[in-house]
C-alpha positions as CSV (number, residue, x, y, z in Angstrom):
1,M,-242.2,3.7,-51.6
2,P,-239.6,5.1,-53.9
3,F,-236.6,7.0,-52.5
4,D,-236.1,10.6,-53.4
5,L,-232.4,11.1,-54.2
6,S,-232.5,14.8,-53.5
7,S,-233.8,14.2,-49.9
8,I,-231.3,11.5,-49.3
9,L,-228.5,13.9,-50.5
10,F,-229.8,16.6,-48.2
11,Y,-229.6,14.4,-45.1
12,V,-226.1,13.2,-46.2
13,R,-224.9,16.8,-46.5
14,V,-226.3,17.6,-43.1
15,A,-224.6,14.6,-41.6
16,I,-221.3,15.5,-43.2
17,A,-221.6,19.1,-42.0
18,L,-222.3,18.1,-38.4
19,L,-219.4,15.6,-38.4
20,G,-217.1,18.3,-39.8
21,A,-218.2,20.8,-37.2
22,F,-217.6,18.1,-34.5
23,I,-214.1,17.4,-35.8
24,A,-213.3,21.1,-36.1
25,A,-214.5,21.7,-32.5
26,L,-212.5,18.7,-31.2
27,W,-209.4,19.9,-33.1
28,L,-209.7,23.4,-31.6
29,A,-210.3,22.0,-28.1
30,L,-207.2,19.9,-28.3
31,I,-205.0,22.8,-29.4
32,I,-206.4,24.9,-26.5
33,W,-205.8,22.1,-24.1
34,T,-202.3,21.4,-25.2
35,F,-201.5,25.2,-25.0
36,R,-203.0,25.4,-21.5
37,D,-201.0,22.3,-20.3
38,R,-197.8,23.7,-21.7
39,V,-198.2,27.1,-20.1
40,E,-199.2,25.4,-16.8
41,L,-196.1,23.2,-16.9
42,E,-193.9,26.3,-17.5
43,C,-195.5,28.0,-14.5
44,V,-194.9,25.0,-12.3
45,R,-191.2,24.8,-13.4
46,F,-190.8,28.5,-12.6
47,V,-192.4,28.2,-9.1
48,R,-190.2,25.2,-8.3
49,H,-187.1,26.9,-9.5
50,H,-188.0,30.1,-7.6
51,R,-188.7,28.1,-4.4
52,A,-185.5,26.2,-4.7
53,G,-183.7,29.5,-5.1
54,Q,-185.2,30.8,-1.9
55,R,-184.0,27.7,0.0
56,G,-180.5,28.0,-1.3
57,E,-180.8,24.9,-3.5
58,T,-179.7,24.9,-7.1
């Protein structure tokens, strides 16, 4: 059974496109995750500082 080069290239292109989409989605998810954690940490620092100010601590 001979291999048809055009069909092999089609499947290689599909595999590369799927891999690229996966990497792009992972990259975007990591950016969103990092931004969310950073904002959350700033909120936690603000709340701790605010509570310390209410108790008279510095």
